[in-house]
N, CA, C, O and the ligand as a Tripos MOL2 file, in Angstrom:
@<TRIPOS>MOLECULE
protein
  229   227    58     0     0
PROTEIN
NO_CHARGES

@<TRIPOS>ATOM
      1 N         -12.3280   12.1240   -2.3410 N.3       1 MET1
      2 CA        -11.4750   10.9300   -2.2710 C.3       1 MET1
      3 C         -10.5660   11.0110   -1.0410 C.2       1 MET1
      4 O         -10.0260   12.0670   -0.7100 O.2       1 MET1
      5 N         -10.4170    9.8730   -0.3840 N.am      2 LYS2
      6 CA         -9.6020    9.8560    0.8310 C.3       2 LYS2
      7 C          -8.4270    8.8940    0.6960 C.2       2 LYS2
      8 O          -8.5050    7.8960   -0.0200 O.2       2 LYS2
      9 N          -7.3500    9.2050    1.3870 N.am      3 CYS3
     10 CA         -6.1760    8.3430    1.4010 C.3       3 CYS3
     11 C          -6.5440    6.9830    2.0070 C.2       3 CYS3
     12 O          -7.1940    6.9100    3.0490 O.2       3 CYS3
     13 N          -6.1170    5.9150    1.3350 N.am      4 ALA4
     14 CA         -6.4590    4.5680    1.7900 C.3       4 ALA4
     15 C          -5.7680    4.2230    3.1050 C.2       4 ALA4
     16 O          -6.1870    3.2940    3.7950 O.2       4 ALA4
     17 N          -4.7300    4.9490    3.4570 N.am      5 PHE5
     18 CA         -3.9770    4.6270    4.6670 C.3       5 PHE5
     19 C          -4.3550    5.5270    5.8360 C.2       5 PHE5
     20 O          -4.7140    5.0290    6.9030 O.2       5 PHE5
     21 N          -4.2800    6.8400    5.6560 N.am      6 CYS6
     22 CA         -4.5060    7.7510    6.7690 C.3       6 CYS6
     23 C          -5.8870    8.4070    6.7090 C.2       6 CYS6
     24 O          -6.2530    9.1560    7.6160 O.2       6 CYS6
     25 N          -6.6570    8.1340    5.6510 N.am      7 SER7
     26 CA         -8.0250    8.6530    5.5070 C.3       7 SER7
     27 C          -8.0910   10.1580    5.3780 C.2       7 SER7
     28 O          -9.1580   10.7550    5.5260 O.2       7 SER7
     29 N          -6.9620   10.7690    5.1050 N.am      8 LYS8
     30 CA         -6.9520   12.2030    4.8820 C.3       8 LYS8
     31 C          -7.5440   12.5040    3.5070 C.2       8 LYS8
     32 O          -7.3440   11.7510    2.5540 O.2       8 LYS8
     33 N          -8.2600   13.5930    3.4200 N.am      9 ALA9
     34 CA         -8.8670   13.9690    2.1400 C.3       9 ALA9
     35 C          -7.7930   14.3250    1.1300 C.2       9 ALA9
     36 O          -6.8450   15.0440    1.4460 O.2       9 ALA9
     37 N          -7.9440   13.8160   -0.0940 N.am     10 ILE10
     38 CA         -6.9980   14.1070   -1.1600 C.3      10 ILE10
     39 C          -7.6530   15.0540   -2.1510 C.2      10 ILE10
     40 O          -8.7420   14.7880   -2.6600 O.2      10 ILE10
     41 N          -6.9780   16.1560   -2.4130 N.am     11 GLU11
     42 CA         -7.5130   17.0960   -3.3900 C.3      11 GLU11
     43 C          -7.3250   16.5600   -4.7960 C.2      11 GLU11
     44 O          -6.3640   15.8500   -5.0910 O.2      11 GLU11
     45 N          -8.2630   16.9160   -5.6500 N.am     12 GLU12
     46 CA         -8.1790   16.4720   -7.0360 C.3      12 GLU12
     47 C          -6.8910   16.9510   -7.6840 C.2      12 GLU12
     48 O          -6.5060   18.1100   -7.5260 O.2      12 GLU12
     49 N          -6.2290   16.0690   -8.4080 N.am     13 GLY13
     50 CA         -4.9830   16.4420   -9.0620 C.3      13 GLY13
     51 C          -3.7500   16.2330   -8.2040 C.2      13 GLY13
     52 O          -2.6250   16.4120   -8.6720 O.2      13 GLY13
     53 N          -3.9620   15.8450   -6.9190 N.am     14 THR14
     54 CA         -2.8180   15.5650   -6.0570 C.3      14 THR14
     55 C          -2.8520   14.0970   -5.6530 C.2      14 THR14
     56 O          -3.8060   13.3790   -5.9500 O.2      14 THR14
     57 N          -1.8050   13.6670   -4.9780 N.am     15 GLY15
     58 CA         -1.7640   12.2910   -4.5140 C.3      15 GLY15
     59 C          -1.4800   11.3210   -5.6400 C.2      15 GLY15
     60 O          -1.0240   11.7100   -6.7150 O.2      15 GLY15
     61 N          -1.7540   10.0570   -5.3830 N.am     16 MET16
     62 CA         -1.4350    9.0210   -6.3660 C.3      16 MET16
     63 C          -2.3870    7.8430   -6.2270 C.2      16 MET16
     64 O          -2.9830    7.6220   -5.1720 O.2      16 MET16
     65 N          -2.5170    7.0830   -7.3270 N.am     17 MET17
     66 CA         -3.3410    5.8880   -7.3110 C.3      17 MET17
     67 C          -2.4450    4.6690   -7.4880 C.2      17 MET17
     68 O          -1.6040    4.6230   -8.3860 O.2      17 MET17
     69 N          -2.6380    3.6920   -6.6220 N.am     18 VAL18
     70 CA         -1.8320    2.4750   -6.6870 C.3      18 VAL18
     71 C          -2.7580    1.2660   -6.7560 C.2      18 VAL18
     72 O          -3.7480    1.1930   -6.0290 O.2      18 VAL18
     73 N          -2.4340    0.3240   -7.6270 N.am     19 VAL19
     74 CA         -3.2270   -0.8950   -7.7380 C.3      19 VAL19
     75 C          -2.6360   -1.9620   -6.8200 C.2      19 VAL19
     76 O          -1.4620   -2.3090   -6.9460 O.2      19 VAL19
     77 N          -3.4370   -2.4750   -5.9080 N.am     20 ASP20
     78 CA         -2.9230   -3.5040   -5.0080 C.3      20 ASP20
     79 C          -2.9830   -4.8760   -5.6510 C.2      20 ASP20
     80 O          -3.3830   -5.0040   -6.8080 O.2      20 ASP20
     81 N          -2.5910   -5.8980   -4.9130 N.am     21 ARG21
     82 CA         -2.4530   -7.2240   -5.5120 C.3      21 ARG21
     83 C          -3.7890   -7.8510   -5.8740 C.2      21 ARG21
     84 O          -3.8290   -8.8440   -6.6010 O.2      21 ARG21
     85 N          -4.8740   -7.2900   -5.3820 N.am     22 ASN22
     86 CA         -6.2010   -7.7780   -5.7520 C.3      22 ASN22
     87 C          -6.7840   -7.0210   -6.9380 C.2      22 ASN22
     88 O          -7.9180   -7.2700   -7.3480 O.2      22 ASN22
     89 N          -6.0080   -6.1020   -7.4810 N.am     23 GLY23
     90 CA         -6.4800   -5.3160   -8.6000 C.3      23 GLY23
     91 C          -7.3410   -4.1480   -8.1760 C.2      23 GLY23
     92 O          -7.9940   -3.5180   -9.0080 O.2      23 GLY23
     93 N          -7.3480   -3.8560   -6.8790 N.am     24 LYS24
     94 CA         -8.1370   -2.7570   -6.3520 C.3      24 LYS24
     95 C          -7.3320   -1.4670   -6.4220 C.2      24 LYS24
     96 O          -6.1260   -1.4540   -6.1740 O.2      24 LYS24
     97 N          -8.0190   -0.3890   -6.7640 N.am     25 LEU25
     98 CA         -7.3410    0.8970   -6.8920 C.3      25 LEU25
     99 C          -7.3390    1.6170   -5.5420 C.2      25 LEU25
    100 O          -8.3910    1.8790   -4.9600 O.2      25 LEU25
    101 N          -6.1440    1.9280   -5.0600 N.am     26 LEU26
    102 CA         -6.0260    2.5830   -3.7620 C.3      26 LEU26
    103 C          -5.4930    3.9950   -3.9250 C.2      26 LEU26
    104 O          -4.4200    4.1870   -4.4970 O.2      26 LEU26
    105 N          -6.2160    4.9740   -3.4370 N.am     27 PRO27
    106 CA         -5.7210    6.3470   -3.4880 C.3      27 PRO27
    107 C          -4.8300    6.6660   -2.2790 C.2      27 PRO27
    108 O          -5.1610    6.3220   -1.1440 O.2      27 PRO27
    109 N          -3.7090    7.3200   -2.5410 N.am     28 PHE28
    110 CA         -2.8150    7.7510   -1.4620 C.3      28 PHE28
    111 C          -2.5050    9.2300   -1.6220 C.2      28 PHE28
    112 O          -2.4110    9.7400   -2.7390 O.2      28 PHE28
    113 N          -2.3480    9.9110   -0.4950 N.am     29 ASP29
    114 CA         -2.0200   11.3320   -0.5650 C.3      29 ASP29
    115 C          -0.5140   11.5510   -0.6390 C.2      29 ASP29
    116 O          -0.0630   12.6350   -1.0110 O.2      29 ASP29
    117 N           0.2650   10.5340   -0.2900 N.am     30 SER30
    118 CA          1.7190   10.6810   -0.3370 C.3      30 SER30
    119 C           2.3800    9.3220   -0.4720 C.2      30 SER30
    120 O           1.7670    8.2930   -0.1910 O.2      30 SER30
    121 N           3.6400    9.3230   -0.9070 N.am     31 THR31
    122 CA          4.3720    8.0610   -1.0240 C.3      31 THR31
    123 C           4.6090    7.4460    0.3530 C.2      31 THR31
    124 O           4.7620    6.2310    0.4760 O.2      31 THR31
    125 N           4.6390    8.2830    1.3810 N.am     32 LYS32
    126 CA          4.8190    7.7790    2.7420 C.3      32 LYS32
    127 C           3.6690    6.8550    3.1160 C.2      32 LYS32
    128 O           3.8890    5.7710    3.6560 O.2      32 LYS32
    129 N           2.4580    7.2770    2.8330 N.am     33 CYS33
    130 CA          1.2860    6.4550    3.1160 C.3      33 CYS33
    131 C           1.3000    5.1960    2.2620 C.2      33 CYS33
    132 O           0.9650    4.1120    2.7400 O.2      33 CYS33
    133 N           1.6790    5.3360    1.0240 N.am     34 GLU34
    134 CA          1.7380    4.1770    0.1330 C.3      34 GLU34
    135 C           2.7060    3.1410    0.6860 C.2      34 GLU34
    136 O           2.3890    1.9520    0.7230 O.2      34 GLU34
    137 N           3.8740    3.5800    1.1120 N.am     35 LYS35
    138 CA          4.8790    2.6470    1.6150 C.3      35 LYS35
    139 C           4.4140    1.9670    2.8950 C.2      35 LYS35
    140 O           4.6120    0.7650    3.0720 O.2      35 LYS35
    141 N           3.8010    2.7290    3.7810 N.am     36 ASN36
    142 CA          3.3030    2.1320    5.0240 C.3      36 ASN36
    143 C           2.2750    1.0520    4.7390 C.2      36 ASN36
    144 O           2.3110   -0.0300    5.3250 O.2      36 ASN36
    145 N           1.3700    1.3570    3.8430 N.am     37 MET37
    146 CA          0.3160    0.4050    3.4960 C.3      37 MET37
    147 C           0.9190   -0.8500    2.8610 C.2      37 MET37
    148 O           0.5720   -1.9720    3.2290 O.2      37 MET37
    149 N           1.8170   -0.6460    1.9120 N.am     38 LEU38
    150 CA          2.4010   -1.7900    1.2140 C.3      38 LEU38
    151 C           3.2840   -2.6060    2.1490 C.2      38 LEU38
    152 O           3.3570   -3.8290    2.0290 O.2      38 LEU38
    153 N           3.9450   -1.9390    3.0690 N.am     39 LYS39
    154 CA          4.7810   -2.6640    4.0310 C.3      39 LYS39
    155 C           3.9270   -3.5310    4.9370 C.2      39 LYS39
    156 O           4.2830   -4.6690    5.2440 O.2      39 LYS39
    157 N           2.8110   -2.9890    5.3580 N.am     40 LEU40
    158 CA          1.9160   -3.7690    6.2130 C.3      40 LEU40
    159 C           1.4110   -4.9920    5.4750 C.2      40 LEU40
    160 O           1.3390   -6.0820    6.0420 O.2      40 LEU40
    161 N           1.0670   -4.8150    4.2220 N.am     41 ASN41
    162 CA          0.5940   -5.9450    3.4200 C.3      41 ASN41
    163 C           1.6980   -6.9790    3.2370 C.2      41 ASN41
    164 O           1.4680   -8.1850    3.3250 O.2      41 ASN41
    165 N           2.8920   -6.4770    2.9830 N.am     42 ARG42
    166 CA          4.0080   -7.3670    2.7070 C.3      42 ARG42
    167 C           4.3490   -8.2000    3.9480 C.2      42 ARG42
    168 O           4.8810   -9.3060    3.8450 O.2      42 ARG42
    169 N           4.0350   -7.6500    5.1090 N.am     43 ASP43
    170 CA          4.3470   -8.3210    6.3640 C.3      43 ASP43
    171 C           3.4010   -9.4920    6.6430 C.2      43 ASP43
    172 O           3.6600  -10.3200    7.5160 O.2      43 ASP43
    173 N           2.3070   -9.5470    5.8890 N.am     44 SER44
    174 CA          1.2930  -10.5600    6.1850 C.3      44 SER44
    175 C           1.7530  -11.9580    5.7930 C.2      44 SER44
    176 O           2.6380  -12.1370    4.9570 O.2      44 SER44
    177 N           1.1160  -12.9460    6.4300 N.am     45 ARG45
    178 CA          1.5770  -14.3290    6.2660 C.3      45 ARG45
    179 C           1.1690  -14.9360    4.9280 C.2      45 ARG45
    180 O           1.7130  -15.9640    4.5270 O.2      45 ARG45
    181 N           0.2150  -14.3120    4.2300 N.am     46 ASP46
    182 CA         -0.1680  -14.9090    2.9550 C.3      46 ASP46
    183 C           0.8150  -14.5930    1.8290 C.2      46 ASP46
    184 O           0.5980  -14.9630    0.6750 O.2      46 ASP46
    185 N           1.9000  -13.9010    2.1860 N.am     47 PHE47
    186 CA          2.9560  -13.6590    1.2020 C.3      47 PHE47
    187 C           4.1490  -14.5600    1.4710 C.2      47 PHE47
    188 O           5.2160  -14.0790    1.8520 O.2      47 PHE47
    189 N           3.9800  -15.8470    1.2790 N.am     48 LYS48
    190 CA          5.0590  -16.7920    1.5940 C.3      48 LYS48
    191 C           6.2760  -16.5770    0.7090 C.2      48 LYS48
    192 O           7.4130  -16.7000    1.1650 O.2      48 LYS48
    193 N           6.0330  -16.2560   -0.5610 N.am     49 TRP49
    194 CA          7.1560  -16.0410   -1.4660 C.3      49 TRP49
    195 C           7.9670  -14.8200   -1.0370 C.2      49 TRP49
    196 O           9.1880  -14.7970   -1.1920 O.2      49 TRP49
    197 N           7.2850  -13.7970   -0.4930 N.am     50 ALA50
    198 CA          7.9770  -12.5990   -0.0300 C.3      50 ALA50
    199 C           8.7770  -12.9000    1.2290 C.2      50 ALA50
    200 O           9.8910  -12.4050    1.4010 O.2      50 ALA50
    201 N           8.2010  -13.7140    2.1070 N.am     51 ASN51
    202 CA          8.9160  -14.0920    3.3320 C.3      51 ASN51
    203 C          10.1920  -14.8440    3.0100 C.2      51 ASN51
    204 O          11.2170  -14.6560    3.6650 O.2      51 ASN51
    205 N          10.1240  -15.6970    1.9980 N.am     52 ASN52
    206 CA         11.3000  -16.4530    1.5990 C.3      52 ASN52
    207 C          12.4080  -15.5270    1.1320 C.2      52 ASN52
    208 O          13.5880  -15.7570    1.3980 O.2      52 ASN52
    209 N          12.0050  -14.4720    0.4270 N.am     53 GLN53
    210 CA         13.0100  -13.5650   -0.1230 C.3      53 GLN53
    211 C          13.6230  -12.6780    0.9510 C.2      53 GLN53
    212 O          14.7600  -12.2310    0.8010 O.2      53 GLN53
    213 N          12.8950  -12.4140    2.0290 N.am     54 SER54
    214 CA         13.3990  -11.4860    3.0380 C.3      54 SER54
    215 C          14.1630  -12.2060    4.1480 C.2      54 SER54
    216 O          14.0730  -11.8290    5.3160 O.2      54 SER54
    217 N          14.9010  -13.2240    3.7840 N.am     55 GLY55
    218 CA         15.8570  -13.8220    4.7120 C.3      55 GLY55
    219 C          15.2690  -14.7390    5.7650 C.2      55 GLY55
    220 O          15.8060  -14.8190    6.8700 O.2      55 GLY55
    221 N          14.1840  -15.4340    5.4610 N.am     56 ARG56
    222 CA         13.6280  -16.3870    6.4240 C.3      56 ARG56
    223 C          14.1820  -17.7790    6.1090 C.2      56 ARG56
    224 O          13.7640  -18.4190    5.1440 O.2      56 ARG56
    225 N          15.1270  -18.2370    6.9330 N.am     57 LYS57
    226 CA         15.8030  -19.4790    6.5920 C.3      57 LYS57
    227 C          15.4410  -20.5960    7.5560 C.2      57 LYS57
    228 O          15.9270  -21.7170    7.4110 O.2      57 LYS57
    229 ZN         -2.3320    9.3460    3.6720 Zn       58 ZN58
@<TRIPOS>BOND
     1     1     2 1
     2     2     3 1
     3     3     4 2
     4     3     5 am
     5     5     6 1
     6     6     7 1
     7     7     8 2
     8     7     9 am
     9     9    10 1
    10    10    11 1
    11    11    12 2
    12    11    13 am
    13    13    14 1
    14    14    15 1
    15    15    16 2
    16    15    17 am
    17    17    18 1
    18    18    19 1
    19    19    20 2
    20    19    21 am
    21    21    22 1
    22    22    23 1
    23    23    24 2
    24    23    25 am
    25    25    26 1
    26    26    27 1
    27    27    28 2
    28    27    29 am
    29    29    30 1
    30    30    31 1
    31    31    32 2
    32    31    33 am
    33    33    34 1
    34    34    35 1
    35    35    36 2
    36    35    37 am
    37    37    38 1
    38    38    39 1
    39    39    40 2
    40    39    41 am
    41    41    42 1
    42    42    43 1
    43    43    44 2
    44    43    45 am
    45    45    46 1
    46    46    47 1
    47    47    48 2
    48    47    49 am
    49    49    50 1
    50    50    51 1
    51    51    52 2
    52    51    53 am
    53    53    54 1
    54    54    55 1
    55    55    56 2
    56    55    57 am
    57    57    58 1
    58    58    59 1
    59    59    60 2
    60    59    61 am
    61    61    62 1
    62    62    63 1
    63    63    64 2
    64    63    65 am
    65    65    66 1
    66    66    67 1
    67    67    68 2
    68    67    69 am
    69    69    70 1
    70    70    71 1
    71    71    72 2
    72    71    73 am
    73    73    74 1
    74    74    75 1
    75    75    76 2
    76    75    77 am
    77    77    78 1
    78    78    79 1
    79    79    80 2
    80    79    81 am
    81    81    82 1
    82    82    83 1
    83    83    84 2
    84    83    85 am
    85    85    86 1
    86    86    87 1
    87    87    88 2
    88    87    89 am
    89    89    90 1
    90    90    91 1
    91    91    92 2
    92    91    93 am
    93    93    94 1
    94    94    95 1
    95    95    96 2
    96    95    97 am
    97    97    98 1
    98    98    99 1
    99    99   100 2
   100    99   101 am
   101   101   102 1
   102   102   103 1
   103   103   104 2
   104   103   105 am
   105   105   106 1
   106   106   107 1
   107   107   108 2
   108   107   109 am
   109   109   110 1
   110   110   111 1
   111   111   112 2
   112   111   113 am
   113   113   114 1
   114   114   115 1
   115   115   116 2
   116   115   117 am
   117   117   118 1
   118   118   119 1
   119   119   120 2
   120   119   121 am
   121   121   122 1
   122   122   123 1
   123   123   124 2
   124   123   125 am
   125   125   126 1
   126   126   127 1
   127   127   128 2
   128   127   129 am
   129   129   130 1
   130   130   131 1
   131   131   132 2
   132   131   133 am
   133   133   134 1
   134   134   135 1
   135   135   136 2
   136   135   137 am
   137   137   138 1
   138   138   139 1
   139   139   140 2
   140   139   141 am
   141   141   142 1
   142   142   143 1
   143   143   144 2
   144   143   145 am
   145   145   146 1
   146   146   147 1
   147   147   148 2
   148   147   149 am
   149   149   150 1
   150   150   151 1
   151   151   152 2
   152   151   153 am
   153   153   154 1
   154   154   155 1
   155   155   156 2
   156   155   157 am
   157   157   158 1
   158   158   159 1
   159   159   160 2
   160   159   161 am
   161   161   162 1
   162   162   163 1
   163   163   164 2
   164   163   165 am
   165   165   166 1
   166   166   167 1
   167   167   168 2
   168   167   169 am
   169   169   170 1
   170   170   171 1
   171   171   172 2
   172   171   173 am
   173   173   174 1
   174   174   175 1
   175   175   176 2
   176   175   177 am
   177   177   178 1
   178   178   179 1
   179   179   180 2
   180   179   181 am
   181   181   182 1
   182   182   183 1
   183   183   184 2
   184   183   185 am
   185   185   186 1
   186   186   187 1
   187   187   188 2
   188   187   189 am
   189   189   190 1
   190   190   191 1
   191   191   192 2
   192   191   193 am
   193   193   194 1
   194   194   195 1
   195   195   196 2
   196   195   197 am
   197   197   198 1
   198   198   199 1
   199   199   200 2
   200   199   201 am
   201   201   202 1
   202   202   203 1
   203   203   204 2
   204   203   205 am
   205   205   206 1
   206   206   207 1
   207   207   208 2
   208   207   209 am
   209   209   210 1
   210   210   211 1
   211   211   212 2
   212   211   213 am
   213   213   214 1
   214   214   215 1
   215   215   216 2
   216   215   217 am
   217   217   218 1
   218   218   219 1
   219   219   220 2
   220   219   221 am
   221   221   222 1
   222   222   223 1
   223   223   224 2
   224   223   225 am
   225   225   226 1
   226   226   227 1
   227   227   228 2
@<TRIPOS>SUBSTRUCTURE
     1 MET1         2 RESIDUE 1 A MET
     2 LYS2         6 RESIDUE 1 A LYS
     3 CYS3        10 RESIDUE 1 A CYS
     4 ALA4        14 RESIDUE 1 A ALA
     5 PHE5        18 RESIDUE 1 A PHE
     6 CYS6        22 RESIDUE 1 A CYS
     7 SER7        26 RESIDUE 1 A SER
     8 LYS8        30 RESIDUE 1 A LYS
     9 ALA9        34 RESIDUE 1 A ALA
    10 ILE10       38 RESIDUE 1 A ILE
    11 GLU11       42 RESIDUE 1 A GLU
    12 GLU12       46 RESIDUE 1 A GLU
    13 GLY13       50 RESIDUE 1 A GLY
    14 THR14       54 RESIDUE 1 A THR
    15 GLY15       58 RESIDUE 1 A GLY
    16 MET16       62 RESIDUE 1 A MET
    17 MET17       66 RESIDUE 1 A MET
    18 VAL18       70 RESIDUE 1 A VAL
    19 VAL19       74 RESIDUE 1 A VAL
    20 ASP20       78 RESIDUE 1 A ASP
    21 ARG21       82 RESIDUE 1 A ARG
    22 ASN22       86 RESIDUE 1 A ASN
    23 GLY23       90 RESIDUE 1 A GLY
    24 LYS24       94 RESIDUE 1 A LYS
    25 LEU25       98 RESIDUE 1 A LEU
    26 LEU26      102 RESIDUE 1 A LEU
    27 PRO27      106 RESIDUE 1 A PRO
    28 PHE28      110 RESIDUE 1 A PHE
    29 ASP29      114 RESIDUE 1 A ASP
    30 SER30      118 RESIDUE 1 A SER
    31 THR31      122 RESIDUE 1 A THR
    32 LYS32      126 RESIDUE 1 A LYS
    33 CYS33      130 RESIDUE 1 A CYS
    34 GLU34      134 RESIDUE 1 A GLU
    35 LYS35      138 RESIDUE 1 A LYS
    36 ASN36      142 RESIDUE 1 A ASN
    37 MET37      146 RESIDUE 1 A MET
    38 LEU38      150 RESIDUE 1 A LEU
    39 LYS39      154 RESIDUE 1 A LYS
    40 LEU40      158 RESIDUE 1 A LEU
    41 ASN41      162 RESIDUE 1 A ASN
    42 ARG42      166 RESIDUE 1 A ARG
    43 ASP43      170 RESIDUE 1 A ASP
    44 SER44      174 RESIDUE 1 A SER
    45 ARG45      178 RESIDUE 1 A ARG
    46 ASP46      182 RESIDUE 1 A ASP
    47 PHE47      186 RESIDUE 1 A PHE
    48 LYS48      190 RESIDUE 1 A LYS
    49 TRP49      194 RESIDUE 1 A TRP
    50 ALA50      198 RESIDUE 1 A ALA
    51 ASN51      202 RESIDUE 1 A ASN
    52 ASN52      206 RESIDUE 1 A ASN
    53 GLN53      210 RESIDUE 1 A GLN
    54 SER54      214 RESIDUE 1 A SER
    55 GLY55      218 RESIDUE 1 A GLY
    56 ARG56      222 RESIDUE 1 A ARG
    57 LYS57      226 RESIDUE 1 A LYS
    58 ZN58       229 GROUP 0 **** ****
């Protein structure tokens, strides 16, 4: 299994699994990778409700 963000190999019993907004299971080796991935997604334009909340006036 590889990290969904940095593609580093994840050893069994380590890392974490996160479900994205499409219901897809994403493996991460660290919370740092998880945050980077989620931040990139959150930055996308198809999250209009998120843009509204982050001070876009
Ligand atoms: Zn990673």
